[in-house]
C-alpha positions as a Markdown table, in Angstrom:
| # | Residue | x | y | z |
|---|---|---|---|---|
| 1 | Arg | 155.9 | -20.5 | 116.9 |
| 2 | Ala | 156.0 | -16.9 | 118.2 |
| 3 | Val | 153.4 | -14.1 | 118.1 |
| 4 | Val | 153.8 | -10.3 | 117.9 |
| 5 | Phe | 150.5 | -8.5 | 118.7 |
| 6 | Gln | 149.3 | -5.1 | 117.7 |
| 7 | Asn | 150.2 | -3.8 | 121.2 |
| 8 | His | 153.6 | -4.6 | 122.5 |
| 9 | Ser | 152.4 | -6.9 | 125.3 |
| 10 | Leu | 155.6 | -6.3 | 127.4 |
| 11 | Leu | 155.7 | -6.9 | 131.1 |
| 12 | Pro | 155.9 | -3.3 | 132.6 |
| 13 | Trp | 157.9 | -4.3 | 135.7 |
| 14 | Met | 160.7 | -5.8 | 133.6 |
| 15 | Thr | 163.4 | -4.0 | 131.6 |
| 16 | Val | 163.8 | -4.3 | 127.9 |
| 17 | Tyr | 166.5 | -6.9 | 128.4 |
| 18 | Glu | 164.5 | -8.9 | 130.9 |
| 19 | Asn | 161.4 | -9.0 | 128.6 |
| 20 | Val | 163.6 | -10.5 | 125.9 |
| 21 | Arg | 165.5 | -12.8 | 128.3 |
| 22 | Leu | 162.1 | -14.2 | 129.5 |
| 23 | Ala | 161.6 | -15.8 | 126.1 |
| 24 | Val | 165.3 | -16.9 | 125.8 |
| 25 | Asp | 165.2 | -18.6 | 129.2 |
| 26 | Lys | 161.9 | -20.3 | 128.4 |
| 27 | Ile | 163.2 | -21.9 | 125.2 |
| 28 | Tyr | 167.0 | -22.3 | 125.9 |
| 29 | Gly | 167.2 | -22.2 | 129.8 |
| 30 | Arg | 167.7 | -25.9 | 130.2 |
| 31 | Thr | 170.3 | -26.4 | 127.5 |
| 32 | Glu | 172.5 | -23.3 | 127.6 |
| 33 | Asn | 174.6 | -21.6 | 130.3 |
| 34 | Met | 174.0 | -18.1 | 131.6 |
| 35 | Ser | 176.6 | -16.6 | 129.3 |
| 36 | Gln | 175.0 | -18.2 | 126.2 |
| 37 | Leu | 171.6 | -17.0 | 127.3 |
| 38 | Asn | 172.9 | -13.5 | 127.8 |
| 39 | Val | 174.6 | -13.5 | 124.3 |
| 40 | Arg | 171.4 | -14.7 | 122.7 |
| 41 | Ala | 169.2 | -12.0 | 124.3 |
| 42 | Leu | 171.7 | -9.2 | 123.5 |
| 43 | Lys | 172.0 | -10.5 | 119.9 |
| 44 | Val | 168.3 | -10.0 | 119.2 |
| 45 | Leu | 168.2 | -6.7 | 120.9 |
| 46 | Asp | 171.0 | -5.6 | 118.6 |
| 47 | Leu | 169.1 | -7.0 | 115.6 |
| 48 | Val | 166.2 | -4.6 | 116.3 |
| 49 | Lys | 168.5 | -1.8 | 117.4 |
| 50 | Met | 167.5 | -1.7 | 121.0 |
| 51 | Thr | 170.7 | -2.5 | 123.0 |
| 52 | His | 170.9 | 1.2 | 124.0 |
| 53 | Ala | 167.7 | 0.8 | 125.9 |
| 54 | Arg | 168.3 | -2.6 | 127.5 |
| 55 | Asp | 167.9 | -1.3 | 131.1 |
| 56 | Lys | 164.8 | 0.8 | 130.5 |
| 57 | Arg | 161.3 | -0.3 | 131.4 |
| 58 | Pro | 158.5 | -0.2 | 128.8 |
| 59 | Gly | 157.1 | 3.0 | 130.4 |
| 60 | Glu | 160.3 | 4.8 | 129.6 |
| 61 | Ile | 160.5 | 4.0 | 125.8 |
| 62 | Ser | 158.4 | 5.0 | 122.8 |
| 63 | Gly | 155.7 | 2.9 | 121.1 |
| 64 | Gly | 157.9 | 2.0 | 118.2 |
| 65 | Met | 160.7 | 0.9 | 120.6 |
| 66 | Lys | 158.2 | -1.2 | 122.6 |
| 67 | Gln | 157.1 | -2.9 | 119.3 |
| 68 | Arg | 160.8 | -3.6 | 118.4 |
| 69 | Val | 161.3 | -5.2 | 121.8 |
| 70 | Gly | 158.1 | -7.4 | 121.2 |
| 71 | Ile | 159.6 | -8.4 | 117.9 |
| 72 | Ala | 163.0 | -9.1 | 119.5 |
| 73 | Arg | 161.3 | -11.3 | 122.1 |
| 74 | Ala | 159.5 | -13.3 | 119.5 |
| 75 | Leu | 162.7 | -13.7 | 117.4 |
| 76 | Ala | 164.7 | -14.7 | 120.4 |
| 77 | Met | 162.7 | -18.0 | 120.3 |
| 78 | Glu | 163.9 | -18.6 | 116.7 |
| 79 | Pro | 160.5 | -19.7 | 115.7 |
| 80 | Lys | 159.7 | -21.8 | 112.7 |
| 81 | Val | 156.5 | -19.8 | 112.3 |
| 82 | Leu | 156.2 | -16.1 | 113.2 |
| 83 | Leu | 152.7 | -14.7 | 113.5 |
| 84 | Leu | 152.4 | -10.9 | 113.3 |
| 85 | Asp | 149.0 | -9.3 | 114.0 |
| 86 | Glu | 149.2 | -5.8 | 112.6 |
| 87 | Pro | 152.5 | -5.2 | 114.4 |
| 88 | Phe | 153.1 | -1.8 | 112.7 |
| 89 | Gly | 149.6 | -0.3 | 112.8 |
| 90 | Ala | 150.2 | 2.3 | 115.5 |
| 91 | Leu | 153.6 | 3.4 | 114.4 |
| 92 | Asp | 154.8 | 6.5 | 112.7 |
| 93 | Ala | 155.9 | 6.2 | 109.0 |
| 94 | Leu | 159.7 | 6.2 | 109.7 |
| 95 | Thr | 159.5 | 3.5 | 112.5 |
| 96 | Arg | 157.1 | 1.5 | 110.4 |
| 97 | Gly | 159.5 | 1.5 | 107.4 |
| 98 | His | 162.4 | 0.6 | 109.6 |
| 99 | Leu | 160.6 | -2.3 | 111.1 |
| 100 | Gln | 159.3 | -3.5 | 107.7 |
| 101 | Asp | 163.0 | -3.5 | 106.6 |
| 102 | Thr | 163.9 | -5.4 | 109.7 |
| 103 | Val | 161.3 | -8.1 | 109.1 |
| 104 | Met | 162.4 | -8.5 | 105.5 |
| 105 | Ala | 166.0 | -8.9 | 106.6 |
| 106 | Leu | 165.1 | -11.3 | 109.4 |
| 107 | His | 162.9 | -13.3 | 107.1 |
| 108 | Ser | 165.8 | -13.8 | 104.7 |
| 109 | Arg | 168.1 | -14.7 | 107.6 |
| 110 | Ile | 166.0 | -17.1 | 109.7 |
| 111 | Lys | 163.9 | -18.6 | 106.9 |
| 112 | Ala | 160.8 | -18.8 | 109.1 |
| 113 | Thr | 157.3 | -18.9 | 107.8 |
| 114 | Val | 155.9 | -15.5 | 108.5 |
| 115 | Ile | 152.1 | -14.9 | 108.6 |
| 116 | Met | 151.1 | -11.3 | 109.0 |
| 117 | Ile | 147.8 | -9.6 | 109.3 |
| 118 | Thr | 147.7 | -6.1 | 107.8 |
| 119 | His | 145.3 | -3.6 | 106.3 |
| 120 | Asp | 148.0 | -1.8 | 104.5 |
| 121 | Val | 148.0 | -2.8 | 100.8 |
| 122 | Asp | 151.5 | -1.5 | 100.1 |
| 123 | Glu | 152.9 | -3.3 | 103.2 |
| 124 | Ala | 151.3 | -6.5 | 102.1 |
| 125 | Val | 152.8 | -6.4 | 98.6 |
| 126 | Leu | 156.2 | -5.3 | 99.9 |
| 127 | Leu | 156.5 | -8.0 | 102.5 |
| 128 | Ala | 154.6 | -11.0 | 101.2 |
| 129 | Asp | 155.2 | -13.8 | 98.8 |
| 130 | Arg | 151.4 | -14.5 | 98.9 |
| 131 | Val | 148.6 | -12.1 | 99.9 |
| 132 | Val | 145.4 | -13.8 | 101.1 |
| 133 | Met | 142.4 | -11.5 | 101.1 |
| 134 | Met | 139.4 | -12.2 | 103.2 |
| 135 | Ser | 135.7 | -11.5 | 102.3 |
| 136 | Asn | 133.6 | -9.2 | 104.5 |
| 137 | Gly | 131.5 | -10.0 | 107.5 |
| 138 | Pro | 131.4 | -12.2 | 110.5 |
| 139 | Lys | 131.5 | -15.3 | 108.3 |
| 140 | Ala | 134.5 | -14.1 | 106.3 |
| 141 | Asn | 136.4 | -16.6 | 104.2 |
| 142 | Ile | 139.2 | -16.5 | 101.7 |
| 143 | Gly | 138.2 | -14.2 | 99.0 |
| 144 | Lys | 141.2 | -14.3 | 96.7 |
| 145 | Ile | 144.9 | -15.2 | 96.8 |
| 146 | Ile | 147.6 | -13.3 | 94.9 |
| 147 | Asp | 151.1 | -14.5 | 94.5 |
| 148 | Val | 153.7 | -11.7 | 94.7 |
| 149 | Asn | 156.5 | -12.7 | 92.3 |
| 150 | Met | 158.9 | -9.9 | 93.1 |
| 151 | Ala | 162.6 | -10.7 | 93.5 |
| 152 | Arg | 164.2 | -10.6 | 97.0 |
| 153 | Pro | 165.7 | -8.7 | 98.6 |
| 154 | Arg | 163.1 | -6.0 | 98.2 |
| 155 | Ser | 163.5 | -2.3 | 98.7 |
| 156 | Arg | 160.7 | 0.0 | 99.9 |
| 157 | Val | 162.4 | 2.8 | 98.0 |
| 158 | Thr | 162.3 | 1.1 | 94.6 |
| 159 | Ala | 159.3 | -1.3 | 95.0 |
| 160 | His | 156.8 | 1.3 | 93.8 |
| 161 | Gln | 158.5 | 1.3 | 90.4 |
| 162 | Asp | 158.4 | -2.5 | 90.0 |
| 163 | Pro | 155.6 | -3.6 | 87.5 |
| 164 | Gln | 154.9 | -6.7 | 89.6 |
| 165 | Phe | 154.4 | -4.5 | 92.7 |
| 166 | Leu | 152.0 | -2.2 | 90.7 |
| 167 | Arg | 150.1 | -5.2 | 89.3 |
| 168 | Cys | 149.6 | -6.8 | 92.7 |
| 169 | Arg | 148.7 | -3.6 | 94.3 |
| 170 | Gln | 146.1 | -2.8 | 91.7 |
| 171 | Glu | 144.6 | -6.3 | 91.9 |
| 172 | Ile | 144.3 | -6.0 | 95.7 |
| 173 | Val | 142.7 | -2.5 | 95.5 |
| 174 | Ser | 140.2 | -3.7 | 92.9 |
| 175 | Phe | 139.3 | -6.7 | 95.1 |
| 176 | Leu | 138.8 | -4.4 | 98.1 |
| 177 | Gln | 136.7 | -1.9 | 96.2 |
| 178 | Ala | 134.5 | -4.6 | 94.7 |
| 179 | His | 133.9 | -6.1 | 98.1 |
| 180 | Asp | 133.3 | -2.7 | 99.7 |
| 181 | Gln | 130.6 | -2.0 | 97.1 |
| 182 | Val | 128.9 | -5.4 | 97.8 |
| 183 | Ala | 129.0 | -4.7 | 101.5 |
| 184 | Gln | 127.4 | -1.3 | 101.1 |
| 185 | Ala | 124.7 | -2.7 | 98.8 |
| 186 | Glu | 123.6 | -5.4 | 101.4 |
| 187 | Pro | 120.7 | -4.3 | 103.6 |
| 188 | Glu | 121.5 | -3.9 | 107.3 |
| 189 | Pro | 119.9 | -6.5 | 109.6 |
| 190 | Ala | 116.7 | -5.3 | 111.4 |
């Protein structure tokens, strides 16, 4: 398993390449030679379009680039389960869209189980096969599960015209609005 957090969690004294290579060495260092490890690290950097910045340190690249390196580091491990905790939350719209496309392409290629936390309804419907919505409060539990039966590959450009996308989106928004009204009606603890 591998995790990508909201913040990039890169080691600031290491280069982009070294941050990715750290994961590669941990998983494959005992079974592959230096050349194979190098190829593996460069392959995932290329996958997230970061080879041009391989020798830069995290302080020298943008937030979106840092997040791509964090994703590359997780993917370098070839996990069976990839956990994403709002990995695109702090990114601009163009970078967010690019990384959503990257995650969709990678998912189809590596066939890993991807569990992603997001507060973005459109992102949830676009990326997910199943959306699990949680109830409010400190004792939150599963409120509702919606299966997203849209064909893959999916396109951000055309998804908003898909009747299945629109149905799922409306169902999620209705759930969220209903739970927001319930939360507002509950008295605050004294």
